[in-house]
Residue, then its C-alpha position, 0 to 999 in steps of 0.5 A: m249129941k254127936n259126942i254121945i253116939g259118935d255120929f250126927p243124930p238121925k232125922t226123926h221125930n221119934l223121941l223114944y228112939l233118940l233116948k234109946k240111941i243115947e242110952k238114957v232112961p228117965e224116971e217112970n213118970m217122965s218116961q210115960f210123958i215122953v211116950t205121950l209127947n211122942q204120940v202128940s207130935i204125930t197127931t199135930r203133924y197131920p192137918d186133916t185132923l186139925e179140927k179134932t186136934q184143936e178140940y182135944f188140945t184145950q188151953e189147959r191141956t196144952s199148958n200142961i204139955l208145955s210145962q212137962t216138956h220143959e222139965v224133959l228138956i232140962w233133964i235131957k240137957k243134964q244127961l248130955 
């Protein structure tokens, strides 16, 4: 990423910010998922909501998120 933006990437968990920094726009479905993934990462970083988080992230939902995340990673690697 250093070659694309001319500097080392900032320390952030905000995927939308990072995409904006490298000036890449994914297709609409992937873009919507990245918004969701960005929100999910916020939810999972706060242990006080762990019980509620565990209820929401069923095995099926988590598997789906992982699968879509894999597709996003492939897309990102192609952009770099």
